[in-house]
One Martini backbone bead per residue (centre of mass of N, CA, C, O) as a GRO file, in nm:
protein
  499
    1MET     BB    1   0.097   0.035   0.021
    2LYS     BB    2   0.030   0.376  -0.070
    3PRO     BB    3   0.040   0.691  -0.068
    4THR     BB    4  -0.184   0.958  -0.186
    5THR     BB    5   0.004   1.175  -0.149
    6PRO     BB    6   0.252   1.354  -0.195
    7ALA     BB    7   0.592   1.291  -0.161
    8SER     BB    8   0.652   1.565   0.010
    9ALA     BB    9   0.495   1.450   0.224
   10PRO     BB   10   0.465   1.345   0.525
   11LEU     BB   11   0.489   1.029   0.679
   12ALA     BB   12   0.225   0.821   0.815
   13LEU     BB   13   0.205   0.554   1.031
   14TRP     BB   14  -0.079   0.331   1.071
   15LEU     BB   15  -0.148   0.164   1.390
   16ASP     BB   16  -0.454  -0.052   1.428
   17PRO     BB   17  -0.568  -0.354   1.548
   18GLU     BB   18  -0.876  -0.282   1.620
   19LYS     BB   19  -0.909  -0.051   1.391
   20PRO     BB   20  -0.987   0.097   1.122
   21LEU     BB   21  -0.949   0.344   0.919
   22SER     BB   22  -1.100   0.637   0.918
   23PRO     BB   23  -1.228   0.880   0.719
   24GLU     BB   24  -1.177   1.115   0.916
   25HIS     BB   25  -0.873   1.071   0.961
   26SER     BB   26  -0.784   1.070   0.667
   27GLN     BB   27  -0.884   1.358   0.601
   28ALA     BB   28  -0.724   1.511   0.823
   29LEU     BB   29  -0.436   1.437   0.727
   30HIS     BB   30  -0.456   1.536   0.438
   31ALA     BB   31  -0.542   1.834   0.511
   32SER     BB   32  -0.256   1.864   0.691
   33GLY     BB   33  -0.015   1.726   0.494
   34TRP     BB   34  -0.037   1.412   0.492
   35ALA     BB   35   0.094   1.104   0.454
   36LEU     BB   36  -0.080   0.785   0.434
   37MET     BB   37  -0.007   0.456   0.605
   38PRO     BB   38  -0.132   0.164   0.653
   39VAL     BB   39  -0.057  -0.082   0.905
   40HIS     BB   40  -0.062  -0.444   1.033
   41THR     BB   41   0.248  -0.486   1.097
   42LEU     BB   42   0.566  -0.480   1.220
   43ASP     BB   43   0.715  -0.545   0.961
   44SER     BB   44   0.584  -0.322   0.794
   45LEU     BB   45   0.670  -0.088   0.968
   46VAL     BB   46   0.983  -0.125   0.949
   47SER     BB   47   1.001  -0.115   0.630
   48HIS     BB   48   0.876   0.207   0.640
   49ALA     BB   49   1.019   0.389   0.864
   50ALA     BB   50   1.249   0.535   0.701
   51ASP     BB   51   1.010   0.718   0.544
   52ALA     BB   52   0.908   0.825   0.812
   53ALA     BB   53   0.795   1.078   1.047
   54VAL     BB   54   0.568   0.881   1.176
   55VAL     BB   55   0.406   0.693   1.439
   56VAL     BB   56   0.072   0.574   1.467
   57LEU     BB   57  -0.052   0.456   1.786
   58HIS     BB   58  -0.265   0.226   1.935
   59LEU     BB   59  -0.390   0.227   2.272
   60SER     BB   60  -0.576   0.014   2.512
   61VAL     BB   61  -0.417  -0.087   2.792
   62ASP     BB   62  -0.103  -0.042   2.738
   63VAL     BB   63   0.261   0.005   2.665
   64THR     BB   64   0.363  -0.249   2.514
   65ARG     BB   65   0.337  -0.165   2.215
   66LEU     BB   66   0.523   0.077   2.234
   67LYS     BB   67   0.777  -0.081   2.321
   68ALA     BB   68   0.796  -0.264   2.074
   69VAL     BB   69   0.831  -0.041   1.863
   70GLN     BB   70   1.080   0.096   1.985
   71GLN     BB   71   1.261  -0.152   1.976
   72LEU     BB   72   1.251  -0.201   1.668
   73LEU     BB   73   1.359   0.073   1.582
   74GLN     BB   74   1.625   0.059   1.734
   75GLU     BB   75   1.731  -0.207   1.597
   76ALA     BB   76   1.708  -0.050   1.305
   77GLY     BB   77   1.830   0.250   1.350
   78LEU     BB   78   1.578   0.426   1.436
   79SER     BB   79   1.407   0.767   1.508
   80THR     BB   80   1.111   0.732   1.496
   81PRO     BB   81   0.844   0.871   1.603
   82VAL     BB   82   0.580   0.831   1.855
   83VAL     BB   83   0.227   0.825   1.845
   84ALA     BB   84  -0.037   0.828   2.075
   85ARG     BB   85  -0.353   0.653   2.097
   86VAL     BB   86  -0.619   0.729   2.323
   87GLU     BB   87  -0.856   0.720   2.527
   88ARG     BB   88  -1.006   0.981   2.682
   89GLN     BB   89  -1.041   0.821   2.973
   90ALA     BB   90  -0.721   0.729   2.964
   91LEU     BB   91  -0.516   0.894   3.159
   92GLU     BB   92  -0.298   0.698   3.263
   93LEU     BB   93  -0.207   0.600   2.983
   94ALA     BB   94  -0.118   0.875   2.879
   95VAL     BB   95   0.103   0.924   3.088
   96GLU     BB   96   0.265   0.663   3.036
   97ALA     BB   97   0.328   0.721   2.739
   98SER     BB   98   0.486   0.980   2.788
   99GLN     BB   99   0.701   0.847   2.986
  100SER     BB  100   0.778   0.622   2.744
  101GLY     BB  101   0.832   0.825   2.468
  102ALA     BB  102   0.612   0.979   2.352
  103LEU     BB  103   0.575   1.257   2.164
  104ALA     BB  104   0.256   1.209   2.165
  105VAL     BB  105  -0.092   1.254   2.285
  106LEU     BB  106  -0.399   1.128   2.159
  107ALA     BB  107  -0.709   1.111   2.090
  108ALA     BB  108  -0.874   0.861   1.924
  109CYS     BB  109  -1.118   1.070   1.826
  110ASP     BB  110  -0.922   1.269   1.689
  111ALA     BB  111  -1.027   1.450   1.370
  112ARG     BB  112  -0.854   1.707   1.365
  113SER     BB  113  -0.653   1.900   1.176
  114ALA     BB  114  -0.512   2.073   1.397
  115SER     BB  115  -0.367   1.836   1.541
  116TRP     BB  116  -0.187   1.756   1.287
  117VAL     BB  117  -0.048   2.026   1.258
  118ARG     BB  118   0.088   2.031   1.534
  119LEU     BB  119   0.250   1.772   1.484
  120HIS     BB  120   0.413   1.879   1.250
  121ASN     BB  121   0.552   2.104   1.417
  122LEU     BB  122   0.675   1.926   1.640
  123ILE     BB  123   0.868   1.756   1.462
  124HIS     BB  124   1.036   2.008   1.361
  125GLN     BB  125   1.119   2.088   1.675
  126THR     BB  126   1.234   1.796   1.713
  127PRO     BB  127   1.494   1.628   1.789
  128PRO     BB  128   1.654   1.361   1.722
  129ARG     BB  129   1.713   1.057   1.830
  130THR     BB  130   1.981   0.914   1.975
  131SER     BB  131   2.194   0.656   2.065
  132ALA     BB  132   2.230   0.805   2.358
  133GLN     BB  133   1.888   0.768   2.370
  134PRO     BB  134   1.755   0.521   2.489
  135VAL     BB  135   1.510   0.303   2.543
  136ARG     BB  136   1.375   0.241   2.848
  137ASN     BB  137   1.328  -0.091   3.011
  138VAL     BB  138   1.147  -0.123   3.310
  139VAL     BB  139   1.068  -0.332   3.585
  140PHE     BB  140   0.750  -0.257   3.781
  141VAL     BB  141   0.528  -0.483   3.934
  142ASP     BB  142   0.577  -0.519   4.204
  143PRO     BB  143   0.476  -0.360   4.482
  144ALA     BB  144   0.763  -0.301   4.589
  145SER     BB  145   0.865  -0.171   4.324
  146GLN     BB  146   0.652   0.053   4.302
  147HIS     BB  147   0.730   0.191   4.564
  148LEU     BB  148   1.022   0.254   4.480
  149LEU     BB  149   0.952   0.421   4.230
  150ALA     BB  150   0.795   0.644   4.371
  151LEU     BB  151   1.036   0.734   4.543
  152ALA     BB  152   1.234   0.793   4.309
  153GLN     BB  153   1.068   1.024   4.180
  154LYS     BB  154   1.094   1.212   4.425
  155VAL     BB  155   1.402   1.215   4.455
  156ALA     BB  156   1.471   1.322   4.171
  157GLN     BB  157   1.337   1.613   4.220
  158ALA     BB  158   1.533   1.698   4.474
  159ASP     BB  159   1.848   1.685   4.429
  160VAL     BB  160   1.981   1.444   4.589
  161THR     BB  161   2.146   1.229   4.751
  162ALA     BB  162   2.202   0.869   4.688
  163LEU     BB  163   2.155   0.539   4.837
  164LEU     BB  164   2.219   0.215   4.711
  165VAL     BB  165   2.094  -0.094   4.833
  166GLY     BB  166   2.216  -0.425   4.750
  167PRO     BB  167   2.252  -0.689   4.584
  168THR     BB  168   2.393  -0.847   4.348
  169GLY     BB  169   2.191  -0.792   4.061
  170SER     BB  170   1.931  -0.592   4.152
  171GLY     BB  171   1.957  -0.290   4.001
  172LYS     BB  172   2.123  -0.023   4.071
  173GLU     BB  173   2.187   0.111   3.798
  174VAL     BB  174   1.900   0.129   3.700
  175MET     BB  175   1.805   0.316   3.931
  176ALA     BB  176   2.005   0.544   3.871
  177ARG     BB  177   1.882   0.604   3.589
  178VAL     BB  178   1.605   0.674   3.690
  179LEU     BB  179   1.690   0.918   3.858
  180HIS     BB  180   1.803   1.072   3.617
  181GLU     BB  181   1.551   1.056   3.408
  182ALA     BB  182   1.348   1.191   3.641
  183SER     BB  183   1.508   1.447   3.620
  184ALA     BB  184   1.638   1.766   3.540
  185ARG     BB  185   1.912   1.598   3.430
  186ALA     BB  186   1.842   1.419   3.174
  187ARG     BB  187   2.017   1.594   2.954
  188GLY     BB  188   2.246   1.499   3.095
  189PRO     BB  189   2.495   1.321   3.208
  190PHE     BB  190   2.587   0.971   3.258
  191VAL     BB  191   2.821   0.870   3.509
  192ALA     BB  192   3.030   0.579   3.565
  193LEU     BB  193   3.176   0.410   3.864
  194ASN     BB  194   3.375   0.135   3.961
  195CYS     BB  195   3.545   0.113   4.259
  196ALA     BB  196   3.631  -0.207   4.230
  197ALA     BB  197   3.767  -0.201   3.921
  198MET     BB  198   3.984   0.001   4.011
  199PRO     BB  199   4.275   0.106   4.066
  200GLU     BB  200   4.378   0.295   4.324
  201ASN     BB  201   4.579   0.487   4.147
  202LEU     BB  202   4.326   0.576   3.940
  203ILE     BB  203   4.074   0.697   4.079
  204GLU     BB  204   4.161   0.988   4.129
  205ASP     BB  205   4.204   1.060   3.830
  206MET     BB  206   3.918   0.982   3.735
  207LEU     BB  207   3.762   1.188   3.918
  208PHE     BB  208   3.960   1.472   3.906
  209GLY     BB  209   4.196   1.476   3.739
  210HIS     BB  210   4.443   1.658   3.522
  211ASP     BB  211   4.727   1.826   3.459
  212LYS     BB  212   4.973   1.920   3.285
  213GLY     BB  213   5.250   1.765   3.449
  214ALA     BB  214   5.163   1.611   3.715
  215PHE     BB  215   5.296   1.360   3.566
  216THR     BB  216   5.420   1.102   3.426
  217GLY     BB  217   5.245   1.126   3.113
  218ALA     BB  218   5.113   1.420   3.138
  219HIS     BB  219   5.045   1.574   2.826
  220ARG     BB  220   4.750   1.654   2.929
  221ASP     BB  221   4.457   1.751   2.991
  222GLN     BB  222   4.218   1.598   3.237
  223LYS     BB  223   3.910   1.503   3.281
  224GLY     BB  224   3.702   1.415   3.513
  225LEU     BB  225   3.405   1.278   3.611
  226PHE     BB  226   3.291   1.530   3.736
  227GLU     BB  227   3.317   1.704   3.477
  228GLN     BB  228   3.165   1.509   3.283
  229ALA     BB  229   2.892   1.544   3.484
  230GLN     BB  230   2.803   1.812   3.414
  231GLY     BB  231   2.455   1.849   3.470
  232GLY     BB  232   2.441   1.563   3.608
  233THR     BB  233   2.538   1.222   3.679
  234LEU     BB  234   2.712   1.044   3.944
  235PHE     BB  235   2.805   0.699   3.955
  236LEU     BB  236   2.894   0.513   4.257
  237ASP     BB  237   3.001   0.207   4.255
  238GLU     BB  238   3.104   0.045   4.517
  239ILE     BB  239   3.184   0.254   4.759
  240GLY     BB  240   3.287   0.051   4.985
  241GLU     BB  241   3.578   0.016   4.812
  242MET     BB  242   3.693   0.277   4.888
  243PRO     BB  243   3.951   0.430   4.982
  244MET     BB  244   4.014   0.623   5.253
  245HIS     BB  245   4.177   0.865   5.121
  246LEU     BB  246   3.940   0.916   4.911
  247GLN     BB  247   3.705   0.975   5.100
  248SER     BB  248   3.805   1.254   5.199
  249LYS     BB  249   3.806   1.388   4.916
  250LEU     BB  250   3.511   1.339   4.851
  251LEU     BB  251   3.391   1.492   5.087
  252ARG     BB  252   3.503   1.771   5.010
  253VAL     BB  253   3.361   1.793   4.736
  254LEU     BB  254   3.068   1.764   4.846
  255GLN     BB  255   3.079   2.012   5.035
  256GLU     BB  256   3.204   2.239   4.817
  257ARG     BB  257   3.148   2.196   4.508
  258GLN     BB  258   3.464   2.141   4.449
  259LEU     BB  259   3.778   2.127   4.255
  260THR     BB  260   4.117   1.991   4.213
  261ARG     BB  261   4.339   1.905   4.017
  262LEU     BB  262   4.597   1.732   3.945
  263GLY     BB  263   4.840   1.982   3.950
  264GLY     BB  264   4.656   2.210   4.025
  265GLN     BB  265   4.515   2.550   4.114
  266SER     BB  266   4.237   2.561   4.025
  267THR     BB  267   3.897   2.588   4.069
  268ILE     BB  268   3.601   2.376   4.027
  269GLN     BB  269   3.283   2.402   3.965
  270LEU     BB  270   2.992   2.213   4.068
  271ASN     BB  271   2.711   2.026   3.883
  272VAL     BB  272   2.640   1.746   4.070
  273ARG     BB  273   2.502   1.431   4.101
  274ILE     BB  274   2.489   1.185   4.361
  275VAL     BB  275   2.513   0.825   4.312
  276ALA     BB  276   2.517   0.550   4.526
  277ALA     BB  277   2.659   0.209   4.571
  278THR     BB  278   2.593  -0.107   4.760
  279ASN     BB  279   2.657  -0.447   4.919
  280LYS     BB  280   2.727  -0.326   5.185
  281ASP     BB  281   2.769  -0.271   5.530
  282LEU     BB  282   2.836   0.044   5.631
  283LYS     BB  283   2.801   0.031   5.937
  284GLN     BB  284   3.010  -0.193   5.975
  285ALA     BB  285   3.242  -0.043   5.832
  286ILE     BB  286   3.252   0.181   6.041
  287ALA     BB  287   3.315   0.001   6.289
  288GLU     BB  288   3.584  -0.112   6.117
  289ARG     BB  289   3.724   0.135   5.971
  290GLU     BB  290   3.631   0.137   5.634
  291PHE     BB  291   3.429   0.388   5.684
  292ARG     BB  292   3.306   0.698   5.670
  293GLU     BB  293   3.067   0.856   5.848
  294ASP     BB  294   3.049   1.137   5.706
  295LEU     BB  295   3.012   1.017   5.420
  296TYR     BB  296   2.756   0.860   5.465
  297TYR     BB  297   2.575   1.117   5.537
  298ARG     BB  298   2.629   1.254   5.258
  299ILE     BB  299   2.515   1.010   5.061
  300ALA     BB  300   2.243   0.944   5.265
  301THR     BB  301   1.986   1.119   5.230
  302PHE     BB  302   1.893   0.872   5.050
  303ARG     BB  303   1.784   0.544   5.134
  304MET     BB  304   1.779   0.265   4.907
  305ARG     BB  305   1.623  -0.055   4.888
  306LEU     BB  306   1.704  -0.342   4.710
  307LEU     BB  307   1.558  -0.620   4.634
  308PRO     BB  308   1.560  -0.925   4.597
  309LEU     BB  309   1.406  -1.123   4.370
  310CYS     BB  310   1.261  -1.320   4.581
  311GLU     BB  311   1.103  -1.048   4.713
  312ARG     BB  312   0.984  -0.993   4.392
  313PRO     BB  313   0.789  -1.198   4.216
  314GLY     BB  314   0.633  -1.003   4.014
  315ASP     BB  315   0.908  -0.965   3.828
  316ILE     BB  316   0.996  -1.236   3.700
  317ILE     BB  317   0.822  -1.281   3.446
  318PRO     BB  318   0.863  -1.006   3.306
  319LEU     BB  319   1.173  -1.033   3.292
  320ALA     BB  320   1.182  -1.288   3.123
  321MET     BB  321   1.025  -1.171   2.879
  322GLN     BB  322   1.216  -0.936   2.827
  323CYS     BB  323   1.466  -1.102   2.763
  324LEU     BB  324   1.349  -1.246   2.518
  325ALA     BB  325   1.270  -0.987   2.352
  326GLN     BB  326   1.555  -0.852   2.334
  327HIS     BB  327   1.696  -1.113   2.172
  328ASP     BB  328   1.395  -1.168   2.038
  329PRO     BB  329   1.123  -1.036   1.859
  330GLN     BB  330   0.972  -1.270   1.889
  331VAL     BB  331   0.723  -1.462   2.003
  332TRP     BB  332   0.688  -1.560   2.338
  333ARG     BB  333   0.655  -1.852   2.559
  334LEU     BB  334   0.533  -1.958   2.885
  335HIS     BB  335   0.501  -2.217   3.058
  336PRO     BB  336   0.339  -2.263   3.346
  337GLN     BB  337   0.561  -2.453   3.470
  338ALA     BB  338   0.793  -2.255   3.419
  339GLN     BB  339   0.683  -2.034   3.600
  340VAL     BB  340   0.690  -2.193   3.861
  341LEU     BB  341   0.999  -2.238   3.863
  342LEU     BB  342   1.079  -1.939   3.868
  343LEU     BB  343   0.928  -1.888   4.144
  344GLN     BB  344   1.094  -2.101   4.316
  345TYR     BB  345   1.353  -1.983   4.276
  346PRO     BB  346   1.596  -1.798   4.472
  347TRP     BB  347   1.803  -1.613   4.324
  348PRO     BB  348   2.117  -1.541   4.407
  349GLY     BB  349   2.176  -1.362   4.123
  350ASN     BB  350   1.929  -1.248   4.027
  351VAL     BB  351   1.890  -1.086   3.736
  352ARG     BB  352   2.144  -1.206   3.605
  353GLU     BB  353   2.054  -1.501   3.636
  354LEU     BB  354   1.794  -1.479   3.476
  355GLU     BB  355   1.931  -1.412   3.211
  356ASN     BB  356   2.085  -1.675   3.186
  357VAL     BB  357   1.844  -1.870   3.184
  358MET     BB  358   1.706  -1.743   2.930
  359ARG     BB  359   1.940  -1.785   2.733
  360ARG     BB  360   1.941  -2.092   2.755
  361ALA     BB  361   1.652  -2.130   2.660
  362MET     BB  362   1.703  -2.012   2.374
  363VAL     BB  363   1.904  -2.235   2.290
  364LEU     BB  364   1.704  -2.490   2.346
  365CYS     BB  365   1.481  -2.340   2.197
  366THR     BB  366   1.282  -2.380   1.876
  367ASP     BB  367   0.954  -2.260   1.930
  368HIS     BB  368   0.906  -2.023   2.146
  369HIS     BB  369   0.853  -2.247   2.391
  370VAL     BB  370   0.891  -2.246   2.724
  371THR     BB  371   0.999  -2.507   2.922
  372PRO     BB  372   1.128  -2.687   3.179
  373ASP     BB  373   1.357  -2.818   2.994
  374HIS     BB  374   1.494  -2.513   2.946
  375LEU     BB  375   1.571  -2.489   3.258
  376MET     BB  376   1.888  -2.366   3.384
  377PHE     BB  377   2.025  -2.381   3.701
  378ASP     BB  378   2.297  -2.307   3.881
  379ASP     BB  379   2.193  -2.407   4.203
  380TRP     BB  380   2.020  -2.669   4.206
  381LEU     BB  381   2.242  -2.891   4.305
  382THR     BB  382   2.305  -2.720   4.591
  383HIS     BB  383   2.014  -2.798   4.676
  384ALA     BB  384   1.818  -2.996   4.863
  385ALA     BB  385   1.589  -2.773   4.818
  386PRO     BB  386   1.383  -2.575   4.692
  387VAL     BB  387   1.273  -2.247   4.748
  388ALA     BB  388   0.946  -2.248   4.750
  389LEU     BB  389   0.633  -2.078   4.617
  390ALA     BB  390   0.391  -2.260   4.527
  391ALA     BB  391   0.219  -2.273   4.801
  392SER     BB  392   0.215  -1.922   4.767
  393VAL     BB  393   0.102  -1.817   4.509
  394GLN     BB  394   0.022  -1.539   4.371
  395PRO     BB  395  -0.218  -1.397   4.226
  396GLY     BB  396  -0.103  -1.348   3.882
  397LEU     BB  397   0.192  -1.455   3.843
  398VAL     BB  398   0.062  -1.676   3.682
  399GLN     BB  399   0.036  -1.718   3.335
  400SER     BB  400  -0.074  -1.751   3.046
  401ALA     BB  401   0.033  -1.800   2.734
  402ASP     BB  402  -0.120  -1.560   2.609
  403GLU     BB  403  -0.034  -1.342   2.820
  404MET     BB  404   0.290  -1.413   2.755
  405ALA     BB  405   0.341  -1.324   2.453
  406THR     BB  406   0.376  -1.040   2.603
  407PRO     BB  407   0.545  -0.819   2.758
  408LYS     BB  408   0.466  -0.628   3.088
  409PRO     BB  409   0.591  -0.356   3.164
  410HIS     BB  410   0.571  -0.065   3.356
  411LEU     BB  411   0.846   0.040   3.220
  412PRO     BB  412   1.143   0.187   3.076
  413GLN     BB  413   1.730  -0.534   3.003
  414ALA     BB  414   2.438  -1.174   2.885
  415HIS     BB  415   2.480  -1.501   2.870
  416GLU     BB  416   2.630  -1.787   2.834
  417ALA     BB  417   2.603  -2.110   2.815
  418SER     BB  418   2.680  -2.382   2.963
  419ALA     BB  419   2.806  -2.676   2.848
  420SER     BB  420   2.667  -2.867   3.067
  421TRP     BB  421   2.365  -2.759   2.945
  422GLY     BB  422   2.373  -2.822   2.609
  423ASN     BB  423   2.119  -3.036   2.652
  424ASP     BB  424   1.833  -3.220   2.683
  425SER     BB  425   1.942  -3.455   2.857
  426ALA     BB  426   2.040  -3.282   3.089
  427ALA     BB  427   1.768  -3.163   3.157
  428GLN     BB  428   1.620  -3.431   3.215
  429ALA     BB  429   1.807  -3.528   3.440
  430LEU     BB  430   1.764  -3.294   3.633
  431HIS     BB  431   1.451  -3.324   3.660
  432SER     BB  432   1.451  -3.621   3.753
  433LEU     BB  433   1.610  -3.591   4.017
  434TYR     BB  434   1.360  -3.384   4.132
  435ASP     BB  435   1.076  -3.437   4.019
  436VAL     BB  436   1.007  -3.243   3.793
  437PRO     BB  437   0.779  -3.110   3.613
  438THR     BB  438   0.699  -3.151   3.286
  439ALA     BB  439   0.550  -3.130   2.976
  440THR     BB  440   0.423  -3.432   3.044
  441ALA     BB  441   0.272  -3.335   3.254
  442PRO     BB  442   0.029  -3.194   3.387
  443ALA     BB  443  -0.111  -2.916   3.221
  444ASP     BB  444  -0.233  -2.798   3.456
  445LEU     BB  445  -0.167  -2.574   3.705
  446GLN     BB  446  -0.271  -2.716   3.962
  447SER     BB  447  -0.103  -2.974   3.927
  448ALA     BB  448   0.173  -2.837   3.930
  449VAL     BB  449   0.150  -2.715   4.213
  450ARG     BB  450   0.104  -2.979   4.367
  451LEU     BB  451   0.371  -3.115   4.289
  452ASN     BB  452   0.554  -2.893   4.412
  453GLU     BB  453   0.439  -2.903   4.696
  454HIS     BB  454   0.510  -3.195   4.748
  455GLN     BB  455   0.815  -3.167   4.712
  456VAL     BB  456   0.867  -2.960   4.939
  457ILE     BB  457   0.743  -3.111   5.178
  458MET     BB  458   0.914  -3.367   5.157
  459ALA     BB  459   1.192  -3.231   5.181
  460THR     BB  460   1.139  -3.098   5.458
  461LEU     BB  461   1.067  -3.353   5.623
  462ALA     BB  462   1.349  -3.496   5.559
  463SER     BB  463   1.521  -3.227   5.696
  464THR     BB  464   1.345  -3.267   5.962
  465PRO     BB  465   1.253  -3.370   6.294
  466SER     BB  466   0.968  -3.215   6.248
  467LYS     BB  467   0.667  -3.071   6.182
  468ILE     BB  468   0.717  -2.808   6.326
  469GLU     BB  469   0.982  -2.743   6.179
  470ALA     BB  470   0.867  -2.762   5.892
  471ALA     BB  471   0.658  -2.536   5.920
  472LYS     BB  472   0.861  -2.316   5.988
  473ARG     BB  473   1.023  -2.338   5.719
  474LEU     BB  474   0.755  -2.290   5.537
  475GLY     BB  475   0.569  -2.059   5.684
  476ILE     BB  476   0.372  -2.239   5.863
  477SER     BB  477   0.147  -2.408   6.027
  478PRO     BB  478   0.088  -2.716   6.152
  479ARG     BB  479  -0.207  -2.719   6.062
  480THR     BB  480  -0.156  -2.650   5.765
  481LEU     BB  481   0.021  -2.891   5.706
  482ARG     BB  482  -0.189  -3.110   5.763
  483TYR     BB  483  -0.390  -3.011   5.551
  484LYS     BB  484  -0.205  -3.039   5.302
  485MET     BB  485  -0.149  -3.342   5.334
  486ALA     BB  486  -0.443  -3.429   5.302
  487GLN     BB  487  -0.488  -3.312   5.023
  488LEU     BB  488  -0.263  -3.472   4.874
  489ARG     BB  489  -0.379  -3.750   4.935
  490GLU     BB  490  -0.649  -3.704   4.778
  491HIS     BB  491  -0.460  -3.675   4.503
  492GLY     BB  492  -0.243  -3.928   4.527
  493LEU     BB  493  -0.010  -3.825   4.724
  494ALA     BB  494   0.250  -3.932   4.882
  495MET     BB  495   0.332  -3.940   5.228
  496ALA     BB  496   0.487  -3.904   5.499
  497SER     BB  497   0.532  -4.008   5.787
  498ALA     BB  498   0.508  -3.949   6.096
  499CYS     BB  499   0.733  -3.771   6.318
   0.00000   0.00000   0.00000
């Protein structure tokens, strides 16, 4: 299909899976000087996007479709802006679309020529998005994550220092970027330094810079990271590993908001926001004289704790689907039993480990339908029994295959598989060892949950001296444990004898 207006007119690609293009909208765009081309698939959209001035996209439920289009355009190396059309009463969706990178949001019923003329002017006034401004896709689905996101948005507007604490792989740098991108400094640079990855003798030069002749080999002036981050955000990751003598220099810079380069004489005024992160207990480090107490209170104006992945189960399935979609734009599905296993696993490596598991699944899976046979967990063999959540899976965490055909992150993130996991026979042996239900087990979700619940209860009873202790370890009362055992017996699952 080709546009009907002259070739000199800007081209608008119209994608609306729910409704065909109305004559009113077609007439309004043509009257306002647009060439219009309806497209019906993402492949068709991408193939014509290089010639388009804008993509007009209808959103009905959430911003998932917007994210998918932005991701495809970015992967194709295109910066075509996207305009979202939402129902007039869907105010929250309109706000979310705007926050997620839509150039403009219009009412779905708006067929006025004036609106499309304004859009034409807006596109000419807006500079194209560069590769340094990628569309960020961050998952905040679990209630605990949404609470943290709401706090982060308030902290971002306050322009104060923030300290992010949490285990390795929990997403501290992602949260630091959220703080930056939600702040008034979003157009400024985001500069990151891992304090644990740099040699001690280089960190000072990296942070503060040097003047020409400051030391042997200093043949020219060098800006430090503080200067490079002027007008933006400096992220100091693993700040708990910073040497003590540099902590005092950092404290002085934060207090005076100015620095002097190594070998320099003049002072440089700073306009930089500091976000620090650590997986250490800094209070304990202070007690052991490994971290300065005055620096701690300087960087921890707001202290935000990122939970390990196992404590925010609502994020697990969306993160898994996001990982699949990021590395392969085709539609992926997660079998309900595979979702149960993902929710069971304790995730000691947090989000990074989840990415590993999903990348392995992509290697093993040939039909874009991930089943339990495709899930290879790093520490499965090192646990006497998985720390399972199946006995108390929250409603809505496990979704149907149709619901999971497209990832649904709340807002706008790989490693190779180990050779020892690289075949289906290894996967089957691993699952057989722990009697984990596979794709050939009962297909309905309730049966899968019962089987996993039986597995966890049996393993816990076998590893504890009494039912009281088993109930305590499972996080339920002895009475609840007896009730669950009776239920499982009714479904034909053999239980251990009374302890």
